[in-house]
C-alpha positions, 0 to 999 in steps of 0.5 A: 717599519717591519715589512716582512713581519706583522706590523707597519707603523708610520701613520695614525694606526698600525697596518697589519701585513698578512702574507697569503698564498697567491694561488690558494690563499688561507681561508682563515686569513681571508675570513679575518680580512673579510670581517675587518672590511665588514667592520669598515676597515680598509684593506690593501689586496692584490688583483691581476692588474694592480693592488686595490684598497677594499672598502665597504660601501658605507659613507663613513668608510668611503669618507675615510677612503676619500681622505687617504687617497686625496680623491674628489668626493664626486668621482665615482667608485667601481663596485668589485664582485667576486663572481660574475653572476653577482652583477645581476644584483646591481644591473637588472637588465643587461644588453646582448653586447654587455652579456658577451663582454661579461662572458669573455672578459670576466673574471679579468682586467676589465671594468664595465660601466653599465647604463641603467634605464629609469625603470631599473634605476628605480628598482635599484633605488628601492631594493638596495640600502640608501647609502649603497645606492647613492655611492654606487650609482652616478648619472644612472650608471654603475661601474663594476669589476670582477678581478681574476685573482685568487686572493681578490676573488676569495676576499670579495666572495667572503665579504657579504656587503658591497665593496669598492676597491680603487687602486692603491695610490694617492691622487693620480699617482702610480698604482701599487703593483706589490705590497711594498708599494701599498705600504709606501703610500698607506702604511699607518693609514689603512688597517691591513695589507694582504701580501699576495706578491706582485700583480700579473699585469702591473697596469690598470684595468680597462674601463669600458662603457657599452650601450646601444651606440657601441663601445667607448673606452673610458680608460686604457688598460690591459685590453685594447679597444680592438680586443674589446670589440671582438670580445663583445661582438654578437653573431646571429646565424640563420639556417635553411637547406640550400641558403637560397630562399628562406635563410637569405630572406630571414637574414635580410629581414633581421638586418632591417629590424635590428637596425630599426631597433638600434636606430641606425642604418643597416650598413652600420650594424657591424660597427655597432657590434652585430654580425648577421649571417645565413648558411645552408645544410646542403653545402652549396656555395656561391649561389644567388638567392632565388628570384622569388625570394629576391622579389618577396624581400623587395616588396618589403623594402629589403635588398638581397640581390647580392646574397651568395650561399654559404655552407653550414660549417662547424666554425660558423656554428661555434662562432655564432651566439644565436642560431635560428633554423627553419626546420627542426632537422636543421638543428639536428644537423647543426648539433652533429656538425658543431655540437650546437646546444638546444639553447643556442639553436632554435626554430626561428618561428618557435613552435612552427617549422617554416616549409621550403618554398623552392619550386613553388609559385611566387605567392608561396614565397610571399606567404613564406616571407610573411611567416619569416617576417612575423617570426623575425619581429618576434625574435627582435622584440625579445632581444635586450640591446 
């Protein structure tokens, strides 16, 4: 076996070893490797976690992969993609927390298991090749990984077919963390190994399932559960002028409606990964909600008596995923403070400003609450959870 050379022969075939630059892999070598995978060949390649074995999603190739890995046929494989936007081809509808996790965790040492509803499963069944669908989707779920490694990214982007890439190890053995490890286990069993040097983390990716009821770590890995919770947390911010009337009412109503959508108690929202805040452009801190706002919300079964005003700050703006304001100038203030983009900061009532009821009779507050509730319900209906 000439590891540092070109060929390694131990099993039933010759395994070609191709050294590649770990940062800027040669395009010709990547093209050659991609064509081999397209033809059904098995290729060991580096990721930032461990080495994987690239395999085209084709039943005969998968059967060969099962055999050399001594893997149970009913154990699902995770799809590997070269760019995170490719996930949309396989998961038509992505919830808010999963979107946030993709944004913060990909490319990276993270495999996400997506649960699809009946409508999306049927869509995938009709749009993908039969054997691709049958291999990738199990129990209406699909696992997807987007590695953060130049060699892996280049290879996966060059292969036009769907690719799975389980860790390069036999059975439950220790995954390979360099090309030598791959050859020790699979020389003569796979067609090629891309030698990109040792892996960065030298441990498996974290596998996480995320849905309405929260986040579930299926396999421990590089990321901890605490890190994943923070990476997938979705934050909503409601803004008015003083943070004593309109935005506290909106915050309270949004909590109630979101809890109903998630089928949980309001107090459970943070555990489910959702935080809701409100703030005022005036900068007042520690003031209670107005008595009229408290009364208007109480009539709808919402308690905001414990509310204390907070000032709109650059940090709040940057941390928030959604910013809903009552008047357009609130958006302009947010943009000046923290560069909030137009896609992030919008009018709560879309094309209508909600006027400040401060100093007006209770009926004006009640009318304002009606407008806010209507707008909140519309915004909640648009959210994909």
